[in-house]
C-alpha positions in Angstrom: -4.0 -21.5 40.9 -1.5 -23.4 38.3 0.1 -22.3 35.7 -1.8 -18.6 34.4 -0.5 -19.1 30.6 -2.3 -18.3 27.6 -3.0 -20.5 24.6 -4.0 -20.2 21.3 -6.7 -21.9 19.8 -6.7 -20.4 16.5 -5.8 -18.0 14.8 -7.2 -16.3 11.4 -5.8 -13.7 8.7 -8.9 -12.2 7.7 -7.8 -10.4 4.6 -10.2 -8.2 3.9 -13.3 -6.2 5.2 -14.7 -8.0 8.6 -16.8 -8.0 11.5 -13.7 -6.1 13.4 -12.7 -3.3 11.1 -12.6 -2.5 7.1 -9.1 -3.5 6.8 -7.0 -7.1 7.7 -6.6 -8.2 11.0 -5.5 -11.1 12.3 -8.0 -12.8 14.8 -6.8 -14.9 17.9 -9.2 -17.3 20.1 -7.4 -16.9 23.0 -8.0 -19.0 26.4 -6.9 -17.3 29.2 -7.2 -20.9 31.4 -7.2 -19.9 35.1 -6.1 -16.2 34.8 -9.8 -15.1 33.9 -9.8 -15.4 37.9 -6.3 -13.4 38.1 -7.3 -9.9 36.5 -3.7 -7.3 35.7 -4.3 -5.7 39.6 -4.5 -9.2 41.4 -0.9 -10.2 39.9 2.0 -8.5 42.3 4.5 -6.9 40.1 2.9 -7.3 36.9 2.0 -3.6 36.0 5.6 -2.6 36.7 6.9 -5.3 34.9 4.9 -5.1 31.9 5.6 -1.1 31.8 9.2 -1.2 32.1 9.8 -3.4 29.3 7.0 -1.9 27.2 7.1 2.0 28.0 5.4 2.9 24.6 2.2 1.6 26.4 1.6 4.9 28.2 0.5 6.6 24.9 -2.1 3.3 24.2 -5.5 5.2 24.9 -8.2 2.1 24.7 -11.7 2.6 25.5 -10.9 5.6 27.3 -10.1 7.4 24.4 -6.8 9.1 25.8 -3.5 8.1 25.9 -2.5 6.4 29.3 -6.2 4.8 29.0 -5.0 1.0 28.7 -2.6 1.9 31.7 -5.8 2.9 33.5 -7.3 -0.3 32.7 -4.4 -2.0 33.5 -4.2 -0.3 37.1 -7.9 -0.6 37.4 -7.7 -4.4 36.5 -8.3 -6.1 33.2 -7.7 -9.8 31.6 -5.3 -11.3 29.7 -6.5 -11.4 26.7 -6.8 -7.5 26.1 -3.4 -7.2 27.7 -2.4 -9.5 25.0 -4.2 -7.1 21.9 -2.2 -4.2 23.4 1.2 -6.0 23.7 1.0 -7.3 20.5 0.3 -4.2 18.9 3.1 -2.1 20.7 5.7 -5.0 19.3 4.4 -4.3 15.9 5.1 -0.5 16.6 8.2 -1.5 18.0 9.4 -3.5 14.9 8.6 -0.5 12.3 5.2 -1.1 11.1 2.9 1.2 13.1 -0.5 0.0 14.2 -2.9 1.0 16.4 -6.4 -0.8 15.7 -7.3 -4.0 18.3 -10.5 -5.4 20.3 -11.0 -8.3 22.8 -14.3 -9.8 23.0 -15.1 -12.8 25.5 -16.9 -15.8 24.1 -19.5 -17.5 25.8 -17.1 -19.9 27.3 -15.4 -18.8 30.0 -11.9 -18.0 29.7 -12.1 -17.9 26.0 -11.8 -14.8 24.1 -11.8 -13.5 20.4 -8.5 -10.9 20.2 -8.4 -9.3 16.8 -5.5 -7.1 16.1 -4.5 -5.1 12.9 -1.3 -5.7 11.0 -0.3 -4.7 7.5 1.3 -8.3 7.3 0.5 -11.7 7.9 4.1 -13.5 8.7 4.7 -10.2 10.5 1.8 -10.1 12.5 1.9 -13.8 13.8 5.5 -13.5 15.1 4.0 -10.7 16.9 1.4 -11.9 18.6 3.5 -15.1 19.4 6.4 -13.2 20.9 3.4 -11.0 22.8 2.7 -14.4 24.4 6.0 -14.7 26.0 6.0 -11.3 27.1 3.1 -11.6 29.6 4.0 -14.8 30.8 7.4 -13.2 31.4 5.6 -10.1 33.5 3.1 -12.7 35.1 5.7 -14.8 36.7 9.1 -12.5 36.8 11.0 -14.5 34.3 13.8 -13.2 31.3 12.8 -12.1 28.3 15.2 -11.2 26.0 13.0 -8.1 24.4 15.4 -6.3 22.2 16.4 -9.3 20.9 13.1 -10.7 19.6 12.0 -7.2 18.7 15.3 -7.2 16.2 13.6 -10.1 15.2 10.8 -8.7 13.9 12.2 -6.0 12.2 14.0 -8.1 10.5 10.3 -9.5 9.4 9.1 -6.5 8.5 12.1 -5.5 5.8 11.8 -8.6 4.3 8.0 -9.2 4.2 6.6 -5.7 3.9 6.7 -3.0 1.5 9.4 -0.6 0.6 9.2 2.5 2.6 9.1 4.1 -0.5 5.9 2.1 -2.4 4.2 2.4 1.1 4.1 5.8 0.7 2.7 5.9 -2.5 0.6 3.2 -1.2 -0.6 5.5 1.8 -1.4 8.8 -0.8 -3.5 6.3 -2.5 -5.5 4.9 0.7 -6.2 8.7 1.5 -7.5 9.2 -2.3 -9.8 5.9 -1.5 -8.4 4.2 -4.2 -7.6 0.2 -3.1 -5.1 -1.7 -3.8 -3.5 -5.0 -4.0 0.1 -6.1 -3.8 0.7 -8.3 -7.0 3.7 -10.3 -5.3 6.0 -10.6 -2.1 8.3 -7.5 -3.2 6.7 -3.8 -3.8 4.9 -4.4 -7.4 0.9 -3.0 -6.4 -1.9 -2.6 -8.3 -4.4 0.4 -7.6 -7.9 -0.1 -8.1 -9.5 -2.5 -9.9 -10.3 -3.9 -12.8 -10.3 -2.0 -16.6 -9.7 1.1 -14.0 -6.3 -0.2 -12.5 -2.9 1.4 -12.5 -0.1 -0.6 -11.5 2.7 1.1 -9.9 6.5 -0.6 -9.2 8.0 1.8 -6.0 9.2 4.4 -8.8 8.2 2.8 -11.9 5.1 3.0 -13.3 2.9 1.1 -15.9 3.2 4.3 -18.0 6.8 3.9 -17.6 8.7 3.3 -21.5 10.5 0.0 -21.0 12.2 2.1 -24.3 12.8 5.3 -22.3 14.4 3.3 -19.3 17.0 1.8 -22.0 17.8 5.1 -23.4 18.2 6.4 -19.5 20.5 3.8 -18.9 22.7 4.4 -22.0 24.4 7.6 -20.7 25.9 9.1 -24.0 22.9 8.5 -25.6 21.0 10.4 -23.0 23.5 13.1 -23.6 23.3 13.2 -26.9 19.6 13.3 -27.2 19.6 15.9 -24.2 22.2 17.8 -26.5 19.8 17.4 -29.4 17.0 19.5 -27.6 18.9 22.6 -26.3 19.8 20.9 -22.7 23.5 21.8 -21.4 25.3 18.6 -20.9 29.2 17.7 -20.1 31.2 16.9 -23.3 32.0 12.9 -22.3 33.7 10.4 -24.2 32.8 6.5 -23.8 36.1 4.6 -22.9 37.7 0.9 -22.5 40.9 1.3 -21.0 43.0 3.4 -18.2 44.8 4.9 -21.4 41.7 5.8 -23.2 40.7 7.6 -20.5 43.6 9.9 -20.0 43.8 10.7 -23.5 40.0 11.3 -23.5 40.7 13.4 -20.2 43.2 15.9 -22.1 41.2 16.3 -25.7 38.1 17.1 -23.4 40.1 19.4 -21.3 40.9 18.7 -17.1 39.5 19.0 -14.5 37.2 15.7 -15.3 34.8 13.2 -13.7 35.2 9.8 -14.4 32.4 7.5 -13.8 30.5 3.8 -14.9 29.0 3.8 -17.9 25.9 2.0 -16.3 26.3 3.3 -12.8 23.6 4.7 -10.2 23.6 6.4 -6.6 27.0 7.7 -7.2 28.7 4.5 -6.8 32.0 4.6 -9.1 31.9 8.3 -8.9 35.9 10.4 -8.8 35.4 14.3 -9.8 37.4 17.0 -9.9 40.5 15.0 -11.8 43.3 16.6 -13.3 46.2 14.2 -13.3 46.9 10.7 -15.2 47.1 8.5 -12.0 44.0 10.0 -10.5 42.3 9.7 -14.0 43.7 6.1 -14.6 42.8 5.1 -10.6 39.3 6.4 -11.2 38.5 4.8 -14.6 39.8 1.1 -12.4 37.2 2.0 -9.6 34.3 3.3 -12.4 35.2 -0.3 -14.5 34.6 -2.3 -11.1 31.5 -0.4 -9.9 30.1 -1.1 -13.4 30.1 -3.6 -16.5 33.0 -2.3 -17.9 32.4 0.9 -20.3 33.1 3.7 -18.3 32.5 7.7 -19.8 35.3 10.6 -19.1 33.4 13.9 -19.1 33.7 17.6 -18.5 33.8 18.4 -15.0 31.3 21.2 -13.8 31.7 23.0 -10.5 29.2 23.3 -7.9 26.6 20.9 -6.1 25.6 17.9 -6.8 21.2 18.3 -7.2 18.4 15.9 -7.5 15.5 16.8 -9.3 12.2 14.3 -9.1 10.0 14.7 -12.2 6.6 13.1 -12.1 4.3 13.6 -14.7 6.5 16.3 -16.4 6.5 18.2 -13.5 8.7 19.1 -10.8 7.8 17.8 -7.3 11.2 17.7 -5.7 14.2 18.9 -5.2 17.1 18.1 -3.2 20.7 19.4 -3.0 24.3 17.1 -2.0 26.8 18.2 -0.1 31.1 17.4 0.6 31.9 15.7 3.6 35.0 16.8 5.8 37.0 16.4 8.8 39.1 18.6 10.9 42.3 16.8 12.1 43.3 17.4 15.8 46.9 16.1 15.6 46.0 12.7 17.3 43.0 10.8 15.8 43.1 8.9 12.5 41.3 9.6 10.1 38.9 6.5 10.4 38.7 8.3 14.0 37.6 11.5 13.1 34.7 10.4 11.0 33.3 8.4 13.2 33.4 10.9 16.3 32.5 13.9 13.5 30.2 12.6 11.0 29.1 9.0 11.8 27.8 10.7 15.5 24.9 12.9 13.5 22.0 10.7 14.1 20.9 11.2 10.7 23.2 8.5 8.8 22.8 5.2 9.3 23.0 2.0 7.3 19.3 1.3 6.7 16.8 3.0 4.4 15.6 4.9 7.0 18.5 7.3 7.2 18.8 10.0 4.7 22.7 9.8 5.5 24.9 7.3 4.7 27.5 6.0 7.3 30.9 6.8 5.8 33.5 3.9 6.0 37.0 5.6 5.3 39.1 2.2 5.4 36.2 0.5 3.0 34.1 2.9 0.2 36.4 2.7 -2.8 35.7 6.1 -3.8 36.7 7.4 -0.6 39.6 5.1 -0.4 40.9 6.7 -4.2 39.7 10.5 -2.8 42.2 9.8 0.4 44.7 8.7 -1.6 44.6 11.6 -4.0 45.4 13.6 -1.2 48.4 11.6 0.1 46.5 10.0 3.1 45.3 7.0 3.7 42.1 6.0 6.2 44.7 6.0 9.1 46.8 9.0 8.5 46.8 11.5 11.8 45.9 14.8 9.6 47.5 18.1 12.1 45.3 19.8 13.9 43.3 21.9 12.4 43.8 20.7 8.6 40.9 19.7 6.9 40.4 16.5 4.9 37.9 16.2 1.9 36.2 12.6 2.9 33.3 12.4 -0.1 32.7 14.6 -2.9 29.5 13.3 -4.2 26.5 12.0 -2.6 24.3 13.1 0.4 21.9 14.6 -2.2 19.3 14.9 0.4 19.0 18.2 1.9 15.5 19.8 0.5 15.7 22.6 -1.8 12.1 22.0 -3.8 10.6 25.5 -2.6 14.0 27.2 -3.8 14.4 26.3 -7.5 14.3 29.3 -10.3 11.5 28.4 -12.8 14.3 27.8 -15.6 15.8 24.8 -13.3 13.0 23.3 -12.8 11.8 23.7 -16.9 15.1 22.2 -17.8 14.6 19.4 -15.5 11.1 18.7 -16.7 12.6 18.6 -20.5 15.3 16.5 -19.7 12.7 14.0 -18.4 10.5 14.6 -21.6 13.7 14.2 -24.1 14.0 10.8 -22.3 10.5 9.9 -22.4 10.3 8.8 -18.3 7.2 9.5 -16.6 9.0 9.6 -13.1 12.8 10.6 -13.4 15.2 11.6 -11.0 17.4 14.2 -13.4 20.8 15.0 -12.0 22.0 18.2 -12.2 25.3 20.2 -10.9 24.4 23.8 -9.9 26.3 26.5 -8.4 22.5 27.3 -7.2 18.9 25.7 -7.6 17.6 29.7 -7.0 19.4 31.1 -9.1 18.7 31.4 -13.3 20.3 28.6 -15.3 21.7 31.0 -17.8 23.4 33.0 -15.2 25.7 29.9 -13.7 27.8 27.3 -14.8 25.8 24.4 -15.0 24.7 21.0 -16.6 22.4 17.8 -16.7 24.2 14.9 -15.9 21.8 11.9 -15.3 18.2 11.3 -15.9 17.6 8.3 -13.8 14.7 5.7 -14.1 13.4 4.3 -10.9 14.6 7.4 -8.9 15.4 7.2 -5.2 12.3 8.5 -3.2 14.0 8.5 0.4 15.8 11.6 -0.2 12.4 13.2 -0.7 10.3 11.4 1.7 12.9 11.6 5.0 15.3 14.0 3.6 18.4 15.2 6.2 17.1 19.0 6.5 13.8 20.8 5.1 10.6 19.4 4.6 9.4 15.9 3.5 7.4 16.2 0.1 4.3 14.3 -0.9 5.8 12.6 -3.5 2.9 9.4 -3.5 0.6 12.3 -4.2 1.8 13.5 -7.1 2.7 9.9 -8.6 -1.5 9.2 -7.6 -2.3 12.3 -9.2 -0.3 11.5 -12.1 -1.6 7.7 -12.4 -4.9 8.6 -11.9 -6.1 12.6 -11.7 -5.8 14.9 -9.2 -9.6 14.9 -9.2 -10.9 13.6 -6.1 -14.2 12.5 -7.1 -15.5 9.0 -7.9 -13.7 9.3 -11.0 -10.2 9.5 -9.7 -10.4 6.3 -7.5 -9.3 3.6 -9.9 -12.7 1.4 -8.9 -15.1 -0.3 -11.2 -19.1 -1.4 -9.8 -19.0 -4.0 -7.9 -22.0 -6.0 -6.4 -21.7 -8.1 -3.3 -24.5 -11.0 -2.7 -25.0 -11.8 1.0 -27.4 -14.2 2.5 -28.6 -18.1 2.2 -31.5 -17.5 0.0 -30.8 -18.5 -3.4 -27.7 -16.1 -3.5 -26.2 -18.3 -6.0 -28.9 -18.1 -8.5 -29.1 -14.4 -7.4 -25.8 -13.8 -8.3 -25.9 -15.4 -12.0 -28.6 -13.3 -12.7 -27.3 -10.0 -11.4 -24.2 -10.9 -13.3 -26.0 -11.8 -16.8 -28.3 -8.7 -17.0 -24.6 -6.5 -16.6 -23.6 -8.5 -19.8 -26.5 -7.8 -21.5 -26.2 -4.8 -20.9 -22.7 -4.8 -23.1 -20.3 -4.2 -19.4 -17.4 -6.9 -19.4 -18.9 -9.0 -16.4 -17.1 -11.2 -13.7 -18.5 -13.0 -11.7 -17.2 -15.3 -8.4 -20.2 -17.9 -6.7 -20.4 -20.5 -5.1 -20.7 -22.8 -8.7 -18.1 -21.5 -10.3 -16.0 -18.7 -11.5 -17.2 -16.5 -14.6 -16.0 -14.1 -17.0 -18.9 -12.5 -19.1 -21.1 -15.7 -20.0 -18.5 -18.2 -19.9 -17.9 -20.4 -17.1 -14.3 -21.0 -16.6 -14.2 -23.1 -13.7 -16.6 -24.7 -11.7 -15.0 -24.7 -8.2 -16.5 -23.1 -5.6 -15.4 -19.2 -6.2 -17.0 -17.1 -3.2 -13.1 -17.5 -1.4 -10.8 -14.7 -1.1 -8.1 -15.9 -3.9 -10.9 -16.2 -6.1 -12.3 -13.0 -5.3 -8.5 -11.2 -5.5 -8.2 -12.9 -8.9 -11.5 -11.2 -10.7 -10.3 -7.8 -9.0 -7.1 -8.1 -10.9 -8.8 -8.5 -14.4 -8.2 -6.3 -16.2 -10.2 -6.6 -18.5 -13.4 -6.7 -16.2 -15.6 -3.3 -15.9 -18.4 -5.3 -13.4 -17.2 -7.7 -10.5 -20.2 -9.7 -8.4 -19.5 -11.7 -5.8 -21.3 -14.1 -3.7 -20.7 -14.6 -0.1 -21.9 -16.4 2.6 -21.7 -15.4 6.4 -19.5 -18.2 6.7 -16.8 -17.0 4.5 -16.8 -13.3 6.0 -16.1 -14.9 9.5 -13.4 -17.0 7.7 -11.6 -14.8 5.8 -13.3 -11.2 5.1 -14.4 -9.9 1.8 -12.4 -9.9 -0.9 -12.9 -6.2 -1.6 -13.2 -2.8 0.5 -15.8 -1.4 -0.8 -18.7 -2.0 -3.2 -21.2 -0.2 -5.2 -24.1 -2.2 -4.9 -24.6 -4.3 -1.2 -27.8 -7.3 -1.7 -28.8 -9.0 1.3 -31.6 -11.1 1.0 -31.4 -12.9 4.7 -30.5 -13.9 8.2 -30.5 -17.8 7.4 -27.4 -20.2 8.5 -27.2 -19.3 11.8 -27.0 -22.9 12.6 -23.7 -23.7 10.9 -22.0 -21.0 12.5 -21.9 -22.7 16.0 -17.8 -23.2 15.8 -17.8 -19.5 15.4 -19.5 -18.3 18.6 -22.1 -17.2 16.5 -25.1 -18.6 18.2 -28.3 -16.0 18.0 -29.5 -13.3 16.0 -27.7 -10.3 17.6 -24.2 -11.7 16.4 -25.7 -12.7 13.4 -26.2 -9.5 12.8 -22.6 -8.2 13.6 -21.7 -10.6 10.5 -24.0 -9.9 7.8 -23.8 -5.8 8.2 -20.4 -6.2 6.9 -21.8 -6.2 3.3 -23.4 -2.8 4.2 -20.8 -1.4 5.8 -18.7 -1.3 3.0 -21.3 0.2 0.9 -19.6 3.3 -1.0 -21.5 6.8 -0.1 -22.4 7.3 -3.8 -23.6 3.1 -3.9 -26.7 1.4 -2.7 -28.1 -1.3 -0.5 -30.7 -3.9 -2.0 -32.3 -5.1 1.3 -35.2 -7.6 1.1 -38.2 -5.8 2.5 -39.7 -8.8 3.7 -37.2 -9.9 6.8 -37.0 -7.8 9.4 -33.9 -8.0 9.8 -32.6 -7.4 6.9 -34.4 -4.1 7.3 -32.7 -3.1 10.4 -29.9 -2.7 7.8 -31.0 -0.1 6.2 -29.7 2.5 8.6 -26.2 1.4 8.5 -25.6 2.4 5.0 -23.8 4.9 3.6 -25.6 5.2 0.7 -28.9 4.6 -0.5 -31.0 2.0 0.1 -33.8 0.3 -2.6 -36.2 -2.2 -0.7 -37.1 -5.2 -2.6 -40.0 -7.5 -1.7 -43.9 -9.2 -2.3 -45.9 -6.6 -0.3 -45.8 -2.8 -1.8 -48.2 -2.5 1.1 -46.1 -3.3 3.9 -44.9 -0.7 6.6 -41.5 -0.7 5.6 -42.3 -0.1 1.7 -44.9 2.8 1.8 -42.5 4.4 4.5 -39.4 4.1 1.7 -41.7 5.6 -0.6 -43.3 8.2 1.1 -39.3 9.5 1.4 -39.2 9.5 -2.2 -36.9 7.0 -2.3 -36.7 3.2 -5.0 -38.5 0.1 -4.6 -38.8 -3.3 -6.5 -42.2 -5.4 -5.8 -44.6 -7.6 -7.0 -48.1 -6.8 -8.2 -50.0 -9.4 -9.7 -48.1 -10.8 -12.3 -45.6 -7.9 -12.3 -42.2 -6.4 -11.4 -43.1 -2.8 -10.5 -40.0 -0.6 -10.3 -41.2 2.1 -8.0 -39.7 5.7 -6.9 -41.8 7.7 -4.9 -45.6 7.5 -5.6 -44.6 6.7 -9.6 -43.8 3.5 -10.9 -40.9 4.0 -13.2 -41.7 0.4 -14.8 -43.5 -2.8 -15.4 -42.0 -6.2 -16.2 -44.8 -8.7 -17.0 -43.6 -11.8 -14.4 -44.8 -14.3 -17.9 -42.4 -12.6 -20.7 -39.6 -14.1 -18.4 -37.5 -17.3 -19.0 -38.9 -20.2 -16.5 -35.5 -19.7 -14.8 -36.1 -15.6 -13.7 -39.3 -16.5 -13.2 -39.6 -19.5 -10.4 -37.3 -17.7 -8.0 -39.2 -14.5 -7.6 -37.4 -13.5 -4.4 -33.8 -13.5 -6.5 -35.8 -11.6 -9.8 -36.8 -8.8 -7.5 -33.2 -8.5 -6.2 -31.6 -8.8 -9.3 -33.6 -6.5 -11.1 -33.3 -4.3 -7.9 -29.5 -4.3 -8.0 -29.7 -3.6 -11.8 -31.6 -0.3 -11.8 -29.4 1.0 -8.4 -26.2 0.4 -11.5 -28.4 2.6 -13.9 -29.4 -0.4 -16.3 -33.0 0.7 -17.9 -35.7 -0.9 -17.4 -36.2 -1.9 -21.3 -32.6 -3.6 -20.9 -33.8 -5.4 -17.5 -36.4 -6.7 -19.0 -34.2 -8.4 -21.9 -31.8 -9.7 -19.9 -34.7 -11.5 -18.0 -36.5 -13.0 -20.8 -32.6 -14.3 -21.6 -31.4 -15.5 -18.9 -30.7 -19.2 -18.5 -29.5 -20.9 -15.2 -28.1 -24.2 -16.1 -24.1 -23.2 -16.4 -22.3 -24.0 -19.6 -21.3 -27.6 -20.2 -18.4 -27.0 -21.5 -15.8 -25.7 -19.5 -13.2 -23.5 -21.5 -9.9 -21.8 -20.0 
C-alpha cells in the first residue's frame, strides 16, 4: 500500500439532460489508485472519523432506499469514489444548496470510476468536489481538517453565485408546473419557458411590470395623489427640503407626524409618532441621509404596519409588524438588554434566511434617534421593570393572510391597480387587518415595486405562502395543461447517418407551414430559411441561444452522442425525438463507451426527454433503435423501407402510425389505413436522394400536426445547399 489518495482525472459540468439524469450534474472521473484494494470496512477508524465530521450522512439513503442506507454500505465496505459522491452531496447541503442525486459506476479500467452528483451551480459544485476529496483524505489518514472553515467558504460561494431565495422559490414553482427555465445572467434575471412562449422575471418583477408604474411607485407624493383621487385613504403629507420646512409642515398637518425619505424603502430612515420640534428636525436629517435629499412629512396613523402582497390584482399574502421593546433590570444597559431579550430569538439574524433583523442599538440610526426621544442612549441602564421602546416600525414578518378582511384586501388590490403594478407590496397602517376598513382608522402609506418576498416565504410566525405559484399562475395562467407551461415545440435529432440533412429538412418543412423555426445543427445556426452562422451549432451555447429567441415558434436541434456525453442536451424536454441509428461507437472510446449496451444508454437520452404528449420517431430498420420504443412516454412513429417487417406490422396492428416506402411512394399510414401518399419523383433531388432522411422528416412533421399536402409541398421545395451569403 502506498498513498491511499483520490485523483480527479476529468471534471465535466453536464448542463442539460444526460446519461445520468434529466438535470444538470457534475461528472468526475475518479482514479482511486491503491484504494481499490481498500474498501471502507478495511480502513481502521475511517467510519467513525467520517461520520463524526459529517453526521448528516446518517440520512443518506443510497441504494438501500431508506435513511441510513449509505452508512450501512459504509460499514459493510464500499469504495472511495462512492464515498466521495455522498460527501460532496452532504457538503452542498451544509452550504445551503440542497441536493440529493448522485451515482458512481466503475469503468473498464481498474480503479477508475465515473462519479456524478447533482449541483444547482457549477462553481459551487466544483468547489464542493475539491473539498470532498480533502475530507475523504483526512478521514482515511486521520489528519486534521477545518471543516467549518471549508463549509463557510462554500456558503460564501452559494451566496455569490446561486439565485436568491425568492427567485429560487419562483423557479421551483415553475419546475413543479413543468415549466423550463434559463438563467440569463449571474443574478436573478430568469427566463421561464422557451422561444415565443417565454416570460421573464427578475425576482419580484416580471416582463409585465410597467416601467411607468415603477416610476410612479418611487414617487411617494405622486402615488398618494393618485390613490387619493381614486378613493383610497392615505395620510395627508408634504414634501420638504429643510428641517425648518419639516417642522412647519408638521404643524400644518397636525401633530403627531411621521417623517420618511421621499425615495426610501424597507423602513430605512422612517420615524413615527413625532410631536416635538427637535424630534421632527432630527428625523428630517435622518431621512435626508437615508434618501436622496427630499423628505416627506405626513400625518401619523396609529396602528400596526402591514404589508400586503398583491399579484395580478389579487391579494396573495399579508404580514403584520410589531414594535420591539426591552425591559430594564437595573443592571444591564440597553445594548445588553437587546442582546439577551431580543437578539437571542433564533428568528433574528443578519442573513436573508432570518425573518427578523438583528438589532444594534448603538449602530442603527433609527434606533439611536428613537432612544434619544426617550432621553436615553444605547449605554443607558433602565431601572428594573422600565420598558424601553427600541423599534417602532419594521419586523413586518408575522403572517396574517387568513385573517384579512375582504374590504382591506380590496383596497390593497385597488392600490396596486391605481399605480399600475402587476406585483406590488402595499403598505398599510391598520389597527386590525381582520376588521372592516370602514370601522377603523387606517390608510395606505406606500405602494412598492419589486417587493420583498421573504417575509411571506419565511414568516416569523404563521405559515409560508405559495408566492411562487401565484406569480407563475399570473404570468402563464393557472392552466395545468400544455398551454400553461411556456413551451414551444422542440425537435431533437440524434444519430450518425445524415442527421444534419435530416434536421435541416425537418426545419424546412415546418418553415413552409408558416412557423418561425430555429435550427441548430452541424452546418450552422438558422433562423427560418436564413443561415446566420456557419459554425458547428450542435453545442450547448448555440442551443440555449435558440431557446432564448423570443421570435421562434419551433426549435430543431441536431445532436451527436459525443455532445450528449460532453454537455448534455440543450433543452429539458422535447415534443419530437428522432433517432436514426446507433453509429459512431468507435469515436466514444475516450468516454469508456465501448459496446452497444453502453451506447444504448447514451442514445436513449433523446427518447427519455420526450414529453408525455410528444412523439418518438424511430428507425424501424435498426434493431437497436427499435428497442428504444418502450422507453418513450408519448407516442411512437416508426419509419423504414420495409412495410412488411414485424415491427411495422405489429405497430399498425395496434393502430399506431408508420411511414414507409412503397415503390416510388412515401406512405403515411395509421393502423390499416393509408392516410396519404407522396410521390418520390415529384420531390427535389435533395429530398429524394436521401430517402431515409425524407422518411424520418415526414414522420417528424406529421407528429407535429402538419398535413400531408403541406409536407409534400415542403419536400418539393427543399434545397440542401446552404445560403452562400451569411446574414447577421
